[in-house]
N, CA, C and O atoms as CSV, one atom per row, in Angstrom:
chain,resi,resn,atom,element,x,y,z
A,1,MET,N,N,-148.402,-19.589,24.147
A,1,MET,CA,C,-147.540,-18.975,25.134
A,1,MET,C,C,-148.197,-19.114,26.496
A,1,MET,O,O,-149.356,-18.740,26.676
A,2,LEU,N,N,-147.455,-19.651,27.448
A,2,LEU,CA,C,-147.887,-19.695,28.841
A,2,LEU,C,C,-147.167,-18.592,29.586
A,2,LEU,O,O,-146.003,-18.310,29.300
A,3,SER,N,N,-147.833,-17.971,30.527
A,3,SER,CA,C,-147.166,-17.023,31.407
A,3,SER,C,C,-147.723,-17.205,32.807
A,3,SER,O,O,-148.873,-17.607,32.980
A,4,TRP,N,N,-146.897,-16.905,33.810
A,4,TRP,CA,C,-147.291,-17.114,35.198
A,4,TRP,C,C,-146.597,-16.080,36.069
A,4,TRP,O,O,-145.677,-15.396,35.620
A,5,GLY,N,N,-147.039,-15.970,37.310
A,5,GLY,CA,C,-146.374,-15.099,38.268
A,5,GLY,C,C,-145.042,-15.714,38.649
A,5,GLY,O,O,-144.875,-16.930,38.553
A,6,GLY,N,N,-144.099,-14.904,39.075
A,6,GLY,CA,C,-142.790,-15.400,39.451
A,6,GLY,C,C,-142.853,-16.303,40.674
A,6,GLY,O,O,-143.884,-16.388,41.342
A,7,SER,N,N,-141.761,-16.967,40.958
A,7,SER,CA,C,-141.663,-17.874,42.092
A,7,SER,C,C,-141.686,-17.095,43.402
A,7,SER,O,O,-141.328,-15.918,43.439
A,8,CYS,N,N,-142.108,-17.761,44.474
A,8,CYS,CA,C,-142.033,-17.145,45.801
A,8,CYS,C,C,-140.601,-17.178,46.316
A,8,CYS,O,O,-140.307,-16.580,47.351
A,9,SER,N,N,-139.711,-17.858,45.619
A,9,SER,CA,C,-138.307,-17.939,46.013
A,9,SER,C,C,-137.457,-17.024,45.135
A,9,SER,O,O,-137.524,-17.105,43.908
A,10,PRO,N,N,-136.657,-16.153,45.754
A,10,PRO,CA,C,-135.769,-15.313,44.939
A,10,PRO,C,C,-134.633,-16.125,44.307
A,10,PRO,O,O,-133.901,-15.612,43.461
A,11,ASP,N,N,-134.485,-17.391,44.714
A,11,ASP,CA,C,-133.419,-18.245,44.194
A,11,ASP,C,C,-133.783,-18.948,42.894
A,11,ASP,O,O,-132.932,-19.606,42.297
A,12,ALA,N,N,-135.017,-18.825,42.445
A,12,ALA,CA,C,-135.439,-19.516,41.221
A,12,ALA,C,C,-134.661,-18.976,40.027
A,12,ALA,O,O,-134.628,-17.768,39.790
A,13,THR,N,N,-134.037,-19.878,39.282
A,13,THR,CA,C,-133.248,-19.486,38.110
A,13,THR,C,C,-133.880,-19.949,36.804
A,13,THR,O,O,-133.493,-19.485,35.731
A,14,ALA,N,N,-134.833,-20.843,36.883
A,14,ALA,CA,C,-135.523,-21.361,35.701
A,14,ALA,C,C,-136.818,-22.018,36.177
A,14,ALA,O,O,-137.090,-22.081,37.375
A,15,TYR,N,N,-137.600,-22.499,35.236
A,15,TYR,CA,C,-138.871,-23.134,35.562
A,15,TYR,C,C,-139.033,-24.416,34.770
A,15,TYR,O,O,-138.530,-24.533,33.652
A,16,ALA,N,N,-139.730,-25.369,35.345
A,16,ALA,CA,C,-140.115,-26.596,34.648
A,16,ALA,C,C,-141.620,-26.525,34.415
A,16,ALA,O,O,-142.375,-26.137,35.307
A,17,VAL,N,N,-142.047,-26.897,33.229
A,17,VAL,CA,C,-143.473,-26.867,32.886
A,17,VAL,C,C,-143.939,-28.298,32.653
A,17,VAL,O,O,-143.347,-29.039,31.868
A,18,TYR,N,N,-145.006,-28.670,33.344
A,18,TYR,CA,C,-145.607,-29.997,33.214
A,18,TYR,C,C,-147.000,-29.871,32.619
A,18,TYR,O,O,-147.666,-28.847,32.777
A,19,GLN,N,N,-147.428,-30.911,31.940
A,19,GLN,CA,C,-148.761,-30.964,31.329
A,19,GLN,C,C,-149.506,-32.181,31.844
A,19,GLN,O,O,-148.922,-33.254,31.993
A,20,GLY,N,N,-150.780,-32.020,32.115
A,20,GLY,CA,C,-151.633,-33.125,32.507
A,20,GLY,C,C,-152.976,-32.995,31.805
A,20,GLY,O,O,-153.249,-31.975,31.171
A,21,THR,N,N,-153.813,-34.017,31.913
A,21,THR,CA,C,-155.133,-33.957,31.290
A,21,THR,C,C,-156.194,-33.737,32.360
A,21,THR,O,O,-156.125,-34.295,33.455
A,22,LEU,N,N,-157.172,-32.915,32.018
A,22,LEU,CA,C,-158.258,-32.633,32.951
A,22,LEU,C,C,-159.091,-33.874,33.232
A,22,LEU,O,O,-159.590,-34.043,34.344
A,23,ALA,N,N,-159.247,-34.742,32.244
A,23,ALA,CA,C,-160.036,-35.965,32.449
A,23,ALA,C,C,-159.403,-36.821,33.542
A,23,ALA,O,O,-160.108,-37.334,34.411
A,24,ALA,N,N,-158.072,-36.980,33.507
A,24,ALA,CA,C,-157.389,-37.762,34.533
A,24,ALA,C,C,-157.493,-37.072,35.882
A,24,ALA,O,O,-157.726,-37.725,36.899
A,25,LEU,N,N,-157.322,-35.758,35.898
A,25,LEU,CA,C,-157.400,-35.003,37.144
A,25,LEU,C,C,-158.782,-35.146,37.784
A,25,LEU,O,O,-158.890,-35.320,38.997
A,26,ARG,N,N,-159.817,-35.073,36.985
A,26,ARG,CA,C,-161.185,-35.231,37.504
A,26,ARG,C,C,-161.416,-36.621,38.097
A,26,ARG,O,O,-162.230,-36.793,39.004
A,27,SER,N,N,-160.691,-37.606,37.574
A,27,SER,CA,C,-160.871,-38.967,38.088
A,27,SER,C,C,-159.928,-39.262,39.257
A,27,SER,O,O,-159.904,-40.384,39.763
A,28,GLY,N,N,-159.151,-38.260,39.688
A,28,GLY,CA,C,-158.272,-38.437,40.829
A,28,GLY,C,C,-156.891,-38.955,40.494
A,28,GLY,O,O,-156.152,-39.359,41.392
A,29,VAL,N,N,-156.519,-38.953,39.207
A,29,VAL,CA,C,-155.205,-39.441,38.775
A,29,VAL,C,C,-154.334,-38.245,38.418
A,29,VAL,O,O,-154.799,-37.295,37.787
A,30,TRP,N,N,-153.084,-38.295,38.820
A,30,TRP,CA,C,-152.118,-37.233,38.551
A,30,TRP,C,C,-151.231,-37.703,37.409
A,30,TRP,O,O,-150.313,-38.490,37.641
A,31,ASP,N,N,-151.475,-37.245,36.173
A,31,ASP,CA,C,-150.769,-37.770,34.997
A,31,ASP,C,C,-149.812,-36.762,34.359
A,31,ASP,O,O,-149.719,-36.691,33.133
A,32,LEU,N,N,-149.108,-35.991,35.167
A,32,LEU,CA,C,-148.205,-34.974,34.626
A,32,LEU,C,C,-147.039,-35.580,33.864
A,32,LEU,O,O,-146.489,-36.614,34.243
A,33,VAL,N,N,-146.676,-34.903,32.771
A,33,VAL,CA,C,-145.466,-35.237,32.015
A,33,VAL,C,C,-144.721,-33.927,31.742
A,33,VAL,O,O,-145.356,-32.892,31.538
A,34,PRO,N,N,-143.382,-33.957,31.735
A,34,PRO,CA,C,-142.625,-32.730,31.463
A,34,PRO,C,C,-142.862,-32.233,30.044
A,34,PRO,O,O,-142.866,-33.019,29.097
A,35,ARG,N,N,-143.061,-30.918,29.900
A,35,ARG,CA,C,-143.165,-30.288,28.580
A,35,ARG,C,C,-141.972,-29.395,28.314
A,35,ARG,O,O,-141.561,-29.244,27.164
A,36,SER,N,N,-141.400,-28.795,29.364
A,36,SER,CA,C,-140.212,-27.962,29.240
A,36,SER,C,C,-139.464,-28.039,30.556
A,36,SER,O,O,-140.018,-27.702,31.603
A,37,CYS,N,N,-138.212,-28.479,30.520
A,37,CYS,CA,C,-137.438,-28.623,31.757
A,37,CYS,C,C,-136.481,-27.473,31.999
A,37,CYS,O,O,-135.714,-27.503,32.961
A,38,GLY,N,N,-136.507,-26.482,31.167
A,38,GLY,CA,C,-135.658,-25.318,31.366
A,38,GLY,C,C,-136.237,-24.112,30.670
A,38,GLY,O,O,-135.676,-23.614,29.694
A,39,ALA,N,N,-137.375,-23.638,31.181
A,39,ALA,CA,C,-138.063,-22.533,30.531
A,39,ALA,C,C,-137.322,-21.214,30.698
A,39,ALA,O,O,-137.741,-20.205,30.131
A,40,GLY,N,N,-136.230,-21.193,31.463
A,40,GLY,CA,C,-135.466,-19.974,31.639
A,40,GLY,C,C,-135.975,-19.149,32.808
A,40,GLY,O,O,-136.934,-19.539,33.475
A,41,PRO,N,N,-135.339,-18.010,33.062
A,41,PRO,CA,C,-135.680,-17.212,34.230
A,41,PRO,C,C,-136.957,-16.388,34.089
A,41,PRO,O,O,-137.517,-15.953,35.095
A,42,GLU,N,N,-137.421,-16.168,32.880
A,42,GLU,CA,C,-138.640,-15.370,32.686
A,42,GLU,C,C,-139.872,-16.222,32.970
A,42,GLU,O,O,-139.883,-17.414,32.662
A,43,PRO,N,N,-140.908,-15.626,33.553
A,43,PRO,CA,C,-142.125,-16.408,33.863
A,43,PRO,C,C,-143.028,-16.602,32.646
A,43,PRO,O,O,-144.196,-16.213,32.648
A,44,GLU,N,N,-142.451,-17.218,31.599
A,44,GLU,CA,C,-143.223,-17.519,30.398
A,44,GLU,C,C,-142.503,-18.593,29.595
A,44,GLU,O,O,-141.288,-18.756,29.707
A,45,ALA,N,N,-143.253,-19.315,28.792
A,45,ALA,CA,C,-142.678,-20.353,27.939
A,45,ALA,C,C,-143.614,-20.602,26.768
A,45,ALA,O,O,-144.831,-20.452,26.881
A,46,VAL,N,N,-143.031,-20.981,25.651
A,46,VAL,CA,C,-143.810,-21.399,24.497
A,46,VAL,C,C,-143.907,-22.911,24.568
A,46,VAL,O,O,-142.898,-23.610,24.469
A,47,VAL,N,N,-145.118,-23.412,24.739
A,47,VAL,CA,C,-145.351,-24.850,24.864
A,47,VAL,C,C,-146.427,-25.231,23.859
A,47,VAL,O,O,-147.549,-24.733,23.947
A,48,PRO,N,N,-146.109,-26.110,22.898
A,48,PRO,CA,C,-147.143,-26.537,21.959
A,48,PRO,C,C,-148.266,-27.250,22.704
A,48,PRO,O,O,-148.015,-28.116,23.542
A,49,VAL,N,N,-149.485,-26.886,22.396
A,49,VAL,CA,C,-150.627,-27.515,23.047
A,49,VAL,C,C,-151.418,-28.304,22.024
A,49,VAL,O,O,-151.381,-28.017,20.827
A,50,GLY,N,N,-152.124,-29.291,22.510
A,50,GLY,CA,C,-152.939,-30.134,21.650
A,50,GLY,C,C,-154.397,-29.964,21.991
A,50,GLY,O,O,-154.967,-28.893,21.784
A,51,PRO,N,N,-155.007,-31.012,22.511
A,51,PRO,CA,C,-156.442,-30.953,22.812
A,51,PRO,C,C,-156.751,-29.948,23.915
A,51,PRO,O,O,-155.865,-29.534,24.663
A,52,ASP,N,N,-158.024,-29.562,24.003
A,52,ASP,CA,C,-158.470,-28.604,25.020
A,52,ASP,C,C,-158.484,-29.208,26.414
A,52,ASP,O,O,-158.713,-28.485,27.384
A,53,ASP,N,N,-158.252,-30.481,26.547
A,53,ASP,CA,C,-158.360,-31.188,27.817
A,53,ASP,C,C,-157.035,-31.174,28.593
A,53,ASP,O,O,-156.668,-32.178,29.203
A,54,LEU,N,N,-156.318,-30.044,28.572
A,54,LEU,CA,C,-155.009,-29.982,29.209
A,54,LEU,C,C,-154.968,-28.954,30.319
A,54,LEU,O,O,-155.714,-27.974,30.303
A,55,PHE,N,N,-154.083,-29.187,31.291
A,55,PHE,CA,C,-153.745,-28.161,32.263
A,55,PHE,C,C,-152.230,-28.201,32.438
A,55,PHE,O,O,-151.588,-29.193,32.094
A,56,PHE,N,N,-151.668,-27.132,32.968
A,56,PHE,CA,C,-150.227,-27.027,33.124
A,56,PHE,C,C,-149.875,-26.679,34.562
A,56,PHE,O,O,-150.613,-25.961,35.238
A,57,VAL,N,N,-148.733,-27.198,35.026
A,57,VAL,CA,C,-148.194,-26.899,36.341
A,57,VAL,C,C,-146.770,-26.404,36.120
A,57,VAL,O,O,-146.009,-26.996,35.355
A,58,VAL,N,N,-146.421,-25.319,36.793
A,58,VAL,CA,C,-145.086,-24.744,36.664
A,58,VAL,C,C,-144.370,-24.881,38.005
A,58,VAL,O,O,-144.924,-24.532,39.047
A,59,ALA,N,N,-143.138,-25.391,37.976
A,59,ALA,CA,C,-142.338,-25.555,39.192
A,59,ALA,C,C,-141.044,-24.761,39.042
A,59,ALA,O,O,-140.390,-24.850,38.003
A,60,PRO,N,N,-140.661,-23.986,40.060
A,60,PRO,CA,C,-139.393,-23.256,39.979
A,60,PRO,C,C,-138.209,-24.191,40.153
A,60,PRO,O,O,-138.290,-25.186,40.873
A,61,LEU,N,N,-137.110,-23.864,39.488
A,61,LEU,CA,C,-135.856,-24.606,39.628
A,61,LEU,C,C,-134.821,-23.671,40.249
A,61,LEU,O,O,-134.644,-22.543,39.789
A,62,ALA,N,N,-134.144,-24.138,41.286
A,62,ALA,CA,C,-133.113,-23.326,41.946
A,62,ALA,C,C,-132.002,-24.237,42.428
A,62,ALA,O,O,-132.255,-25.221,43.125
A,63,GLY,N,N,-130.773,-23.912,42.059
A,63,GLY,CA,C,-129.626,-24.693,42.508
A,63,GLY,C,C,-129.692,-26.153,42.133
A,63,GLY,O,O,-129.199,-26.998,42.880
A,64,GLY,N,N,-130.290,-26.479,40.992
A,64,GLY,CA,C,-130.389,-27.863,40.554
A,64,GLY,C,C,-131.527,-28.633,41.186
A,64,GLY,O,O,-131.668,-29.831,40.939
A,65,PHE,N,N,-132.347,-27.976,41.997
A,65,PHE,CA,C,-133.477,-28.642,42.624
A,65,PHE,C,C,-134.782,-28.008,42.174
A,65,PHE,O,O,-134.853,-26.812,41.891
A,66,GLU,N,N,-135.805,-28.836,42.117
A,66,GLU,CA,C,-137.121,-28.381,41.717
A,66,GLU,C,C,-137.960,-28.143,42.964
A,66,GLU,O,O,-137.989,-28.976,43.869
A,67,GLY,N,N,-138.638,-27.012,43.007
A,67,GLY,CA,C,-139.515,-26.710,44.134
A,67,GLY,C,C,-140.725,-27.625,44.133
A,67,GLY,O,O,-140.982,-28.311,43.143
A,68,GLY,N,N,-141.460,-27.645,45.213
A,68,GLY,CA,C,-142.663,-28.460,45.313
A,68,GLY,C,C,-143.731,-27.995,44.341
A,68,GLY,O,O,-143.693,-26.859,43.868
A,69,LEU,N,N,-144.667,-28.855,44.046
A,69,LEU,CA,C,-145.756,-28.537,43.129
A,69,LEU,C,C,-147.002,-28.093,43.887
A,69,LEU,O,O,-148.104,-28.125,43.340
A,70,GLY,N,N,-146.837,-27.679,45.141
A,70,GLY,CA,C,-147.975,-27.221,45.926
A,70,GLY,C,C,-148.723,-28.392,46.526
A,70,GLY,O,O,-148.224,-29.516,46.570
A,71,THR,N,N,-149.919,-28.109,46.983
A,71,THR,CA,C,-150.733,-29.144,47.615
A,71,THR,C,C,-152.049,-29.315,46.868
A,71,THR,O,O,-152.494,-28.427,46.141
A,72,ASP,N,N,-152.660,-30.482,47.069
A,72,ASP,CA,C,-153.956,-30.727,46.448
A,72,ASP,C,C,-155.047,-30.083,47.309
A,72,ASP,O,O,-154.742,-29.399,48.286
A,73,GLY,N,N,-156.280,-30.293,46.958
A,73,GLY,CA,C,-157.403,-29.697,47.679
A,73,GLY,C,C,-157.542,-30.151,49.116
A,73,GLY,O,O,-158.293,-29.544,49.879
A,74,TRP,N,N,-156.838,-31.204,49.506
A,74,TRP,CA,C,-156.920,-31.736,50.864
A,74,TRP,C,C,-155.660,-31.448,51.667
A,74,TRP,O,O,-155.528,-31.929,52.792
A,75,GLY,N,N,-154.732,-30.672,51.113
A,75,GLY,CA,C,-153.519,-30.306,51.822
A,75,GLY,C,C,-152.357,-31.261,51.662
A,75,GLY,O,O,-151.299,-31.035,52.249
A,76,ALA,N,N,-152.517,-32.322,50.887
A,76,ALA,CA,C,-151.427,-33.278,50.662
A,76,ALA,C,C,-150.519,-32.765,49.542
A,76,ALA,O,O,-151.017,-32.167,48.588
A,77,PRO,N,N,-149.202,-32.981,49.628
A,77,PRO,CA,C,-148.304,-32.531,48.557
A,77,PRO,C,C,-148.641,-33.224,47.243
A,77,PRO,O,O,-148.912,-34.424,47.214
A,78,ARG,N,N,-148.620,-32.456,46.157
A,78,ARG,CA,C,-148.807,-33.046,44.836
A,78,ARG,C,C,-147.544,-33.826,44.492
A,78,ARG,O,O,-146.440,-33.317,44.685
A,79,PRO,N,N,-147.681,-35.046,43.988
A,79,PRO,CA,C,-146.490,-35.846,43.662
A,79,PRO,C,C,-145.790,-35.316,42.418
A,79,PRO,O,O,-146.417,-34.698,41.557
A,80,ALA,N,N,-144.500,-35.561,42.331
A,80,ALA,CA,C,-143.743,-35.200,41.134
A,80,ALA,C,C,-144.196,-36.075,39.977
A,80,ALA,O,O,-144.779,-37.140,40.183
A,81,ALA,N,N,-143.925,-35.623,38.763
A,81,ALA,CA,C,-144.242,-36.422,37.584
A,81,ALA,C,C,-143.356,-37.664,37.570
A,81,ALA,O,O,-142.296,-37.688,38.195
A,82,ALA,N,N,-143.796,-38.682,36.859
A,82,ALA,CA,C,-143.019,-39.922,36.770
A,82,ALA,C,C,-141.632,-39.654,36.209
A,82,ALA,O,O,-140.661,-40.293,36.616
A,83,ALA,N,N,-141.534,-38.720,35.283
A,83,ALA,CA,C,-140.246,-38.333,34.707
A,83,ALA,C,C,-139.981,-36.873,35.069
A,83,ALA,O,O,-140.036,-35.998,34.205
A,84,ALA,N,N,-139.694,-36.610,36.344
A,84,ALA,CA,C,-139.510,-35.236,36.808
A,84,ALA,C,C,-138.293,-34.600,36.153
A,84,ALA,O,O,-137.351,-35.291,35.764
A,85,CYS,N,N,-138.321,-33.284,36.034
A,85,CYS,CA,C,-137.218,-32.554,35.411
A,85,CYS,C,C,-135.983,-32.488,36.292
A,85,CYS,O,O,-134.864,-32.469,35.778
A,86,ALA,N,N,-136.157,-32.455,37.595
A,86,ALA,CA,C,-135.036,-32.343,38.523
A,86,ALA,C,C,-135.398,-33.066,39.804
A,86,ALA,O,O,-136.579,-33.301,40.062
A,87,PRO,N,N,-134.411,-33.425,40.612
A,87,PRO,CA,C,-134.757,-34.077,41.873
A,87,PRO,C,C,-135.590,-33.143,42.742
A,87,PRO,O,O,-135.366,-31.933,42.718
A,88,PRO,N,N,-136.544,-33.668,43.509
A,88,PRO,CA,C,-137.373,-32.812,44.346
A,88,PRO,C,C,-136.544,-32.171,45.455
A,88,PRO,O,O,-135.498,-32.690,45.846
A,89,ASP,N,N,-137.019,-31.053,45.944
A,89,ASP,CA,C,-136.350,-30.339,47.022
A,89,ASP,C,C,-136.294,-31.235,48.246
A,89,ASP,O,O,-137.340,-31.675,48.722
A,90,PRO,N,N,-135.096,-31.523,48.778
A,90,PRO,CA,C,-135.003,-32.441,49.921
A,90,PRO,C,C,-135.681,-31.911,51.168
A,90,PRO,O,O,-136.004,-32.684,52.070
A,91,LEU,N,N,-135.900,-30.610,51.237
A,91,LEU,CA,C,-136.577,-30.044,52.409
A,91,LEU,C,C,-138.076,-29.970,52.206
A,91,LEU,O,O,-138.811,-29.613,53.127
A,92,GLY,N,N,-138.540,-30.301,51.011
A,92,GLY,CA,C,-139.974,-30.291,50.736
A,92,GLY,C,C,-140.580,-28.903,50.724
A,92,GLY,O,O,-141.766,-28.743,51.014
A,93,ALA,N,N,-139.780,-27.891,50.392
A,93,ALA,CA,C,-140.266,-26.512,50.403
A,93,ALA,C,C,-141.363,-26.308,49.372
A,93,ALA,O,O,-141.261,-26.786,48.242
A,94,THR,N,N,-142.401,-25.605,49.761
A,94,THR,CA,C,-143.474,-25.242,48.842
A,94,THR,C,C,-143.819,-23.777,49.028
A,94,THR,O,O,-143.548,-23.199,50.080
A,95,CYS,N,N,-144.404,-23.189,48.031
A,95,CYS,CA,C,-144.857,-21.808,48.135
A,95,CYS,C,C,-146.114,-21.759,48.987
A,95,CYS,O,O,-146.916,-22.692,48.955
A,96,PRO,N,N,-146.299,-20.685,49.748
A,96,PRO,CA,C,-147.519,-20.599,50.557
A,96,PRO,C,C,-148.744,-20.423,49.688
A,96,PRO,O,O,-149.859,-20.332,50.203
């Protein structure tokens, strides 16, 4: 079971959950893949996990659009996964 704080947007109606590997992240590669594209309005989801080398990113969904995935350690926007759950927010909105 994953759980997280709610979205900074009151418009969030569901969440998308992505999974990546820590080994890729440490090498500077962003290898996210969708694990759940409609986790529902509650800030939790049951996601089967495998090896210990995983991390998860949660993105809010509102009005058919997916919120930004935040920024990396240098302030650049994190890119969407190759197979994103929803089109990215055209305004590029991110949580502070």
